[in-house]
N, C-alpha and C positions, 0 to 999 in steps of 0.2 A: 415564192410560186409553188413549193412543195406545200405549205401551211395553206396556201389557197384549196390548192387539191383536196387534202386532208379533210378540211371542214366542208367539200362540196362533197366528200366519199362520205361524210358521218351524216349530213343531210339526208342524201340520198336513201340511206339506209334506215335512217328515222322515216322517212315518207314512205319506204317500203312496209317497214313495221306498222305504220298506223292504217295503211291500205288494206294488208292482212287482216290485221284486228275490226277494220268495218265491216269486211266481207263475212267474218265470224258473227259477227252482232247482226247484220242484216240478215243473216241466214235463217234466223228462228231458233238455232239451234245456240244458246249462248257460250260465249268465249269461256272456258274453265281458267279458274287459278294456274298459276305457272306450274306447270308440271313436277320437275323436280323438289320443289318447296313444298306442295302439296301433300306429295310422296312422302317427304319426310316427315312432313306435320302426322300425316294416318300412324308413321310406323312410331313416332312417339307417343301418340296418345294410345294405341293396341298394347305398346308396352307397359304403360301405367296401367292401363285394364288389366292386362295378363295378372299384375302381381294382387288382383283380389281375386277369391275363389268363386264368387257369386258371376251368376250371368252379368251381361251388360244390361243396361236399361235401353229403350227403343230411341230416349233423349241422348243418351251417351253415344250410339250407334251414330243416330243423326249427325252430332255433332263430329264426329271422329270422320263420316265421309259423304260430308256435306258440298265440299268440292267437285266430287267425281260428278256431277253432272248427270245422276240418275235418271233413265230413261224406262219407263214401265212398258214393257216392247207388247204386251198383250191386253187391250182393256176394253171391255163390252160399255161403258158407261152412257154410249151415245144412244142406248135402245131407248131408255125413257129420259134423255138428258138429263142422267144422274151426275154427270159433269161439274154441274151448276152448283150440287151441293158439296162436291169434292176439292173445289181450287182451293179453298184457305186451308184445308188438310195438306194438300201438295205440296201447297207453299210450306208451310211447319212441318212438314216431314224432308223438305228439300227433293221433291221428286219434279225436277225439272223440265221434263218431257213424258208426253203419253203418246203412245200409237193407240188411236182411238177408231173404234167401230162399234156396232150393235150388235143386232140379230145374225145368226149364221146360215147363210144360205136358204132363206125365206123370201118369199114376196114380200112381207114386211121390212126386211132388211132393206129395201129401196129407201123407206122412209128413215130408218136409224143412220143410211148414210148420209141422206141430205143433213141428218143432225150434226154429224160428224163434220162434215162440211161447215154447216153454220158455227160449230163451236172453233174450228181456225180461222174463220175468217174475223170472229170476235177475238181471238187470241192468238195468233200465231206462232210465237214463241212458246207457247204450253203444249199443242197438238200437233200431230203427224196424221191426218186422216189416211183411212184404208176404207175398202168400200167390199160389199160380199153379194151385193141385191142385182145378182143376174144369174137367169137359167143357163147353166152351162150344157144343156142338152137342146140348146136353141141356137143356131147358127148366127140368131140376132146379138147372141153375147158377144162375141166377137167387135163388133160396131161399139155396142154397150161399154165394155172395158178398156177400147181405146178412148171414146168420146170423155171419160173421167179420168184416165191418166192424163190426157191432154188439158183438161179441166183445171188440175194439179193434186189431185189423189195421187200418194206416194206409194202405193201398193193395195194390193188385193189382201182379204182376210176379215174374218176366218172365213174359209173356205170349207166346207164340209168334202172330203175329198174319199172318205169311206168309213161308215158306222153302222155296227150292228150290234155295239154293246150300252155306247151312253144312252140313259133313259131322255136326254132331251134331244142331242143332235142325231139319234139315229131314225128321231121321227120326222124331220123336215123335211120340210117338199123337193127343194132342189138340190138336194144331197148328190152326190155321185155314187158310183158302186164301187168305183177304185180310181187310183190318181191317173189314171190313164182314160178314164170315160168322157165320153159325149165329145165337147171340143175342148177339153183341156190340153189335149196336146199343141192346138194351134193358137188356146190362150198361154201358153207357156212360151211359145214362140213370138209371139205379138210382146208379151213384157217383157221379154229380153232386150229388144229393141229399144225400151224405155229405161233400162238398167232398173225395173220395178219388182218389189220380191212376192212372194206369196206366200201366204201364212196357210197352211193346212191344218186342219184336224184330221187325223186318222186313229179310227179302233177297230178292232185291237189293233196294236202296235206289232202285230207277228203276222205270221201265213200270209194269206195272198194280198192282202192290203200292201204291206212292206214288199214285198216281192215286185209288184205293180210302182210304186213307190222307186224303187232300183231303178227301175228300167224307166220311170219318167227321168230321173235325174241323171241315166247315162245316154238317152236320146235327146235331152235337152242341157247340154253340158255349160251352156251362158245362161241359163235360167238359175235364179239365186230361191231356192226351196225351202221354205221355213217351218221345221217341225212341230208345231205347235204343243204345246205342254209333252215335251219329248220325256220328260221323265215320271209320267203318271202311266203306272202299271207297266212300268217299262224298267230294266235292268242298265247299270252303267257298261257291265259288257257288251250289251246289244248297242247300246250309243255309241260306244268306240268303235266298234264294228260298222257302223254305219259311216261315220265320220271319218275314217280312215279310207274307206272306200270312193265318198263322193266329196269331193271339194265344193262344188258348188250347194251344199245341204249345211245348213244353218239350224241351231238348237234352240229353241224359246224353253227357259227353264221355270216353270211354275213354282215359286219358291214355296208357296203357303203348302201345296199340296205334300210336301216332302220332309217341312217344316212341322206343321199343325196337323193335317188329315190323318187321320188313325189308317185310313187307305193305302196312305205313303208309306207308311213304316214309321213315318217321326226319326228317321236316321238318316239326315240328309246327308251326314259326312261320306256316306259311301259314294256319293256323287262327285265329291273333291276332287277327287286324281283325275277323272276324266275331262270334268271342266278345266284345270289348270294344262292336261296335254292337249286340249283345244281351244285354248284361249281365245283364240282368235275368230271363233264362231260359233261363241256363247252368246244367247242374250238371257235378260232375266225380267221376269212379270209378276204380274197380281193375278190374272185372268179375271178381274174385280172380285176376287175373292171366292170364287166358286168354290162351293163345297166344305168351307171353313166359316167362321163365325162372321167374319167381315171382312171389308177391303182394307180396312185401317191395318188390321192382324196380316193381312195378305203383303202390306208393305213392311210391316215389321218383318217379315220374314225373308223379304229380300234383304233386307239391311244383317239378317243372321247369315246368310249365305255368304254374303260379302267378306263376313268379320270370319266365317270358319275357311275361307281361302287363303288368309293369312298371309297376303300379298298385296300390298295397293296397286302395284301396275298392274296386276291381273284382273284385281277386282274392278280398276277403272276401264279396261277393255270391256269387261262384261256388263259392267252398270251405263256405259256411256259407249266408247268408242268405235264398238263395230255394229250397234246399230245406226250411230252418226255417220258411220262412213259408207253404209248403203244408201241413206239418205242424200247425201251430200253429193255422191257420184252421178245423181239424176241431173241431166242439164235442162234448163227451160224448152218448153215445149213450144211448138209451132203456134197453137191456140196463145198460149201466155204471150209470146214476141207479138202477135198481133194485136193484143189489147196494150201492150207497152209501147208499140208503135203510135197508136192511136193516143196514148196518153202523152206521149213525147209532142205528138203533133198539137193536140188542145193545150198542154201546160206551157211549153217550151222547156221542158227538164229536157237532159238527155241521161242515157243508159248506154252502160258495156254491154250492149244486145248481145255480141256475138261469144261472150263468156260467161254470160249470167246463167246460174244453175235453177232449177225449179226451186228449191229453197229461197233464195234470193228474191226472183220472180215472183213468186208467191208471197211472200212479205210485202214486197211494195204493193200488190193487188189488193192485198188484205186491207192494208193501211188507206189505199185510195179508196175502197168499198165502204169503211166505216166512216167516211167524210172526215 
């Protein structure tokens, strides 16, 4: 009898494990290699590279960190469907996921938002669609935001919350004057109910725009706000100050700016201590290579930052886990559930609708849309 119970217990554990694996696989963010073994593997490869005085090549860095599940947290390739030309490169460079959007706070962003959605429908394992094509000075934006989140988008961005310096963003038609301008406060409250983040462009990263950002963070503590390219024209000390005061603030680190852009000082080492201090709230991105030679060079920069961290567990959080946790926390929307109920009725298949996440629901619906 005791042996039968042991066999039954082992079978139950196996079934639970297979179920969890299925949920990860169905989510659109692929399961990672077993954590401890992959981290030990990275440590061993790093030790070998450190014996060589030369800088590691991109190929060596990709080989070292390929099991981390690197996600590019800020990418504009939906603007002109540039993602089609990047698919093979993302595969080569082991970029597992891409937060995809296009134009920033312009009427034209409505078109690039649709491109991001199309890319996601075609490849839900690769893309995480965001959107920014709404007029935050118009009350109708509240319905637009709600409808797009209901449809299955995972976040808002890049949204111009303030810009007077950027040669591009300072000229966009739908930008905010500050992070509390227009209907942004109501939008913050709305997206908090969906657990959806908002990626904010703020320049300069000082003065009134930052004071208003801090006010927004304090008045909307349930809203996840991501400070886009937080390292651009900013200091580690200021980043430390902001993150220490505001637990709902996340930091999008544009690696290429600090590694390769002369304006960034080419001294990325200065940011490593603050990244380690707030390892649970940093994300890493390419910003599609803005201001540097290419998007490929921006990918190279992401890997060089992971190498500088010199800690595989921290690297994994910043490369993958932090962004993945934000996305995986979002529940399936009413709109998605209605479509799935109709699918159940039409096909006879059943889904665990009570516990389905937005990732899981989106993957199922995307596969159905592909026929």
